[in-house]
N, C-alpha and C positions, 0 to 999 in steps of 0.2 A: 371224259370217256363215257360213251353211251352204254347202257345195259339193255339188251334186247331179249325178249322171250317170245318165241314164235313170231319173229319179225315185228313185234310191237315194242315200242320204247316204254320201259317200265321204270327207268330211273337213269341217273347219271352220277358220276363222281369226278372230282378233281383233286390233284395233289395238294397236300397241306404241308406239314413240317415233318421231316424225317420219313418214316415209312407209313405215315398216316394219310388217309384220303377222306375228304368230306363227301358224304353220301346223301343223295336226294332221291326221294320216291316221287314219281310222276303221278299226277292226278288223272282222273278219267277224261278230262277235256283236252282236246288238241291244243297245243300251245301253252299248256299249264307248265310253268317253270319247275314245279315240284316243290316239295317241302323238305327241309333238312331233317335227317334222321340220326346224324351223328358223325363221329370221326373214328375210323377204324383202319386196320391194315387193308390192303387192296382186296384180298380174298374175302375177308369178313365183310367189307363194304358191299361187295357184289352179293354175298349170301343174304345180308340184311335187306337189301333192295328186293331180292327175289322173295323173301319171306313177306315183306310188305305187300307185294303184288299177289300173294296167295299161294305161292309155291310151298309144298310140304317136303321136308327133308327126306321123307321115305320114298319120294318119286324117283 
């Protein structure tokens, strides 16, 4: 599942075991597969990807 912010790919996630998802933050280069940032619930995975991309929770 892709995670987009302002139409830019900032990360992606895929299902793991149970309600856990593997989260990846994309790098600045096009085609960068991203780096793993952990395994979380789906909502937390999206939040963590957004935080890695520079999103602030007060926005």
